[in-house]
N, C-alpha and C positions, 0 to 999 in steps of 0.2 A: 655692386656696380649698377649704375642707374641705366635703365633701358632707354634707348633713343626717344620713344615717344614720351617718357617721363621728362627727360631733358628738354624736349620741345615744350612740353606743357609749363615747365618751370620758367623757360624763357618768355613764353607768351603771357604768363601771369605777371602779377603787379609787384614782383620783386624789385626792391629799392636799396641801393647801398647809400645810406645817408651820411652826411659829414658831421661835424661837431658844432656848428654855427646854431645857436638858439634864436628865438623869436627876436627880431630887432637887430641883430648882429648884421654886420656887412658880409656880402656874399658876391659872386660873379657868375652871371648866366653863361659866360663862356666856358666855364668849368663843367657844365652840364654834359654828360656824355654816357655811353654804354661801355661798360667794362669789357676787356678783352677775355674771351673765353666763356664768360658766363652771360654776357650781354645784359647785365643789370644796369639799370639807371641810376647814375651817380649825380649828386648835388652837394654843395657845400653845406647846405643847411640839414638840420637833424630830421628825424623820422616824422615828425608832425608838422613840419614847415616846409615851404618852398622858397626858391630864390625869386623874388619878384624882379620887375623891369627897372626899379629903382636902385637896385643893388643891395637891398636888405632882404632878411628872411621874414616871411609872412605865413599866417595860419593857413593851411591848405582849404581850397574852397570846394573839393569834391573828392569822393574815393571810389574805387572800383571793387574792392571786396567787402563782404559783410563784416570781416573782422580784420581790419588793417593793422599792420605791424606799427608798433611803437606807442599805440594807445592802451591804457590799462582797461582791464576787463570791467565792464559796466560803465565805461566813461560816457559822460553826457556831452562831450566835446567833439563827438565824432562828426566829419563833415558829411553832407548829404551825399546820397547816390544819385547818379544822373538818370533821367526818365527815359521812356521810349523814344528813340530818334536821336539821342545824344550818347556821348561818350566822355569819360574823364582821360586826359592825357596822362602821360608818364610823370609830368610835372606836377599834376594834381591841383592846379591852380583855380581852373573853373571848367564847368561841363560845356562841351562845344557840340554843334550838330554834326551828324555823321556826314562823311565826305563822299561825293560822287565818284564814279567809276573814272580812272585816270588821275585821281587827285594824289598828292603826296601824303603818305602815312608813315607813322612810326613803325620800326622793325617788329614784325610778327603780330601787329595789332589789327587783326582782322575785324574787331569790333568797331574800328573807326570808319569802317567803309559801308556805304549804303547797300543794302541788299537788293537783289533783282526781283521783278515782279513774281517770278515763278520760284521763289526762295524755297518753298516747301519742297519742290522736286529735286533742289540742289543742295540743301542744307545737309550737314554731316550728321548721320544718325548712328554712328559708330562709337562716339565719344572719344575719338582720337585726336580732335584739334585740327581736323582737315580744313575746315572753313567755319565761318560764322554766319548762319542765315544765307548760305551760298555765295558769301563775299569773303575775299582774302586779301592780304596785303602782301604781295611779292616783290622783292627788290625795292621797297619802300613805295609802291604804286598800288592804288586800290584796283582790283579787278574781280570778275565773277569766276566761279568755278564751273564753267558750262561748256568747256571743250570736249567734243566727243571723240570717239575712237578714231585713230589714224589721222586726226587733225593736229596743226601745229600747236605747240603749247610753250609755256613760259616755265622755268624750273629755277628754284633758288636752293642752293647748297650752303648750308651754315655748319661750320665746324666749332663744336663745343668741346670744352675740356672737362673729361670725367676723371674722377679719383677712385682708386682701388681701396680696398680695406686696409692695406698696407701703407696708404698714403702716396703710391704711385700715381702718374697721371697717364691719361690715354686721349686720343681724339676720336670724337664721335661725330660723324657728320650726318645731319638730318636734311632730306632732300624733300622739297615740297614743290608742287605744280598746281595749275589752274584746271586740271582735268576734272570731270564729273566724278562723282563718287563711284567706285568699282573700278577706275582706270587710274593708271599712273603715267607721269611724264618721263618718257625715257631720256636719259641725259646725254645719250650719243646721237640719237636721231631726232629728238626734241618733238616726238610724236606721242600722242596718248595710246597707250597700249592696255589690253585687258589685264587684269590682275591674275597672278597664278595661283592655282589650287595646292592643296596639301600634297607635298612629296615632289612638286616640280622644281626644275633647277632654278636657281636665282642668284642675284649679285648684291641685292640690297633689301631691307624689310619692307620698303614701299611696293616693290614687285608683288609681295604675296598678299593673298586676301586675308591671311591670318596676321600680317605684319610681323612676321617672326621668320628671318632667313638665318639658317642655323650655319654654324661655321663649317659644315660639310657641304654647303652649297645647294641646298635643297629647302624648300618651305616647310617649317615646323608647325606645330599646333599653336594655336592662339593662346598667350600666356594670360590674357586678360579674361578669359571665359572660365565659368564654374567647370569643376571637375565632375563627371558623370560616371558611374560605375554601373555594370550590369546587375539585373535583378538577382542573379545567383550569388553575387558576392554579399547582398544583404542576407540571403539564406543562410550561407555559411557562416556569417558573422553572427546571426541570431542563435543558430545550432551551437557555435562555439561558446556563446556567453551561457546558454542554458547548461551545457555540459559542464563548463567551468563552475557553475553554481552547484550543481549536483555533485560533482567531483570534489568540491570543497567540503560539502556537508558530510559526504560519505568518508572523506579523509579525516575530517574532525570526529566522526563517529568512531572509527577504528582507534584513532588516538586517544579517544576517551576511555575505550574498552581496555587499552594497554595499559593506561594509567590506573584505571580501576583495578586490574588484575595485580598490578605491582603494589598498590596500596593494600588489597587483600592480602598478598603474600607477607608484606610487612607486619600486618596486624597478626597473622598466623604465627608468624615467627616469634613476635612478642608474646603471644598467648603460650606458646611452647616453653619460652624461656622462663615466663612466669610460674607455669605449672611445674616445671622441673625445679625451680626455686621452692616452691611449696612443699614439692615432695621431699626435698633435702631438709626442710624444716621439720617436716614430720619425722623423717629417720632420726634426726637430731633428738628430737623430743622423745622418741621411744628409746633411743639409747640412753637418754639422761634419766628416763624412768626406770628403765632396767638397771643402770649403775646405783640409783638411790635405792631401789628395793633390794639389790644385793648387799648393800652396805647395811641395810637394817637388818637383814636376816644374819650377817656376820656378827653385828653387835649382840643381838639376841642369843645366839650359840654361845658367844663368849662369856656372857653374864649369866645366863639361866639355862643353858643345855638345850638340846633339840627337843626334849620332851617337856619342857617347862611351859606352863600356862602363859608366862609373861612373854614368850617369844614372838607373839602375834600383837603384843601390846604396843601402842605407839610410844616413841621416845619423848619424854616430856622434859622441858627445860627446867634445871634446877633454880627453884623460886629463891633459894637462898643466896644463890651466887649472884654475881654481877648481871645486869641486864644486857642480854644479846639479842640482836635483831634477827628476825626469822628468815630464812633462806628457802629458795625454791624456784619453780618455774611458772610463769603467769602469762596469761593472755597469748596463746599461740594462735597463728593464723594458717591454716592449710586447707588445700583442696576446696578453696572457695567457701569455708565455714570458719566461724569463730569458736575458738575454744577457751574455755576458762578452767584452768587447772592450778591449784594451790598445794604446793607439797611443802610441809612444815615439819621441820626435824625438832623435836624437843626432848631433851634427855631427862629420863625418869631416875630418881635418887636410887642409887644401889644400896640394897639392904646388907647389912653385915652379915656373914656366915658364922655360925656357932659350932663348937664341937659338942661331943657327946656330954660333957660336963657342963654345958651351958656357957662356956666362956667364948667370947668373940675373938 
């Protein structure tokens, strides 16, 4: 929703609703008008031309803005701005001299009126568009904003059409008067009255020194001023920022410690599993060694008896028989050390036993 002051400023600025006729096309001066609700100036010609008195669209001869609508950025065809003591009318056909008090002026074109000699005492320093150099155009007549308190004044109420975010329309009335800055023209008594302070009862924005009459009927804070906070707010914010930084660092530290402990536990569990695995391999090795040793002992007892000197001899493979690959256990790993063990079983040729007569 637009503020009333914003609506007023837009109406006072150089907004122009242009037609579609190009340079040299025919137009009608009688069609020049202000649009209802927005009070934009309308002409049959496009945004870079105006309707001349001969009924054709001509190039504009002046401009009111530094960046007028319709011209491309950096264009070299911009019309000149008017100098001091002159103004560019809504038609933008040519620069004209400012008008004396009592002259007819275009709606809300305060810049078309000649300023008073003491304009420095009357000009608007609030940047609210109350007047231009102490002069203003009310009801299309040039006058000065020099009426003092409790004196008769002139008021102009203009109804603008505003639009909500959902597209709905509402009426916003902007009231202006020729009172000095700090006063307002009361619409009922037509007298200049002192502006009201914050918290006082009001009926319109113009009655408040803050130009903000709340819906509750009291003057609210100025919406155009910067927001200032107490020094303690800066202190609290600074402490909060520092505490947040240290809190983040401490939180990250404990998170890292937790992750490090979890990683250490995983490594310890892995080491325990590997150690158990190595012990199992060692037990398997010992069991295999015991089994092989017992087998060798059984063979020696069967062939040579317990007291035979051959009981401790290794079993040699029969060289006369077919070639057989050795068997055994090799390269065991256990308890973090490498072991090299080779157990080879070779069968020794069995000597034939003879009887007392020497027969085999």
